[in-house]
C-alpha positions, 0 to 999 in steps of 0.5 A, a space after each residue: 500499500 505504501 508503494 502505491 501511495 508513493 507512486 501516486 504522490 511522485 506522479 502528481 508532483 511530476 505533473 504539477 512541477 512543470 506548470 509551476 515553471 511556466 507561471 508568469 504573474 503572481 496570481 498564476 504562481 500563488 495558484 500553482 503554489 497552492 496546487 502543489 501544496 494541496 497535492 503534496 499535503 495529500 500525499 504526505 497525509 495519506 502516507 502518515 494516515 496509512 502508517 499510523 492508522 488502521 483500516 482502509 479509511 486511514 490513508 483517506 482521512 490523512 489525504 484529506 487532512 493533508 490536503 487542507 493543511 497543505 493548501 493553507 500552508 502554501 498560501 501566498 499574497 500578491 502585493 501590487 506595488 504600483 497600487 501600494 505606492 499610490 495609496 501611500 503617496 496619497 496618504 503622504 499628501 493627505 496627512 503630511 
């Protein structure tokens, strides 16, 4: 069972990593980062669930929990410098 999980995890990573390299904008990179985090979390969670738990449900529950955690850990924000500059510049004249 563990060998199958490794194969699934490595296959998923092999499919996602090339997409990460082709991302151009911050939003695209953030989306791909969350996809990679979700897939890696699911694979890791399934492995841990399979090793720690008993029965067929343990890897599935581990994968679901790992996917949620991986997705949240991989979150990032895209800051648009021009909007931040204009906001700061406006505040400077307003209060300065």
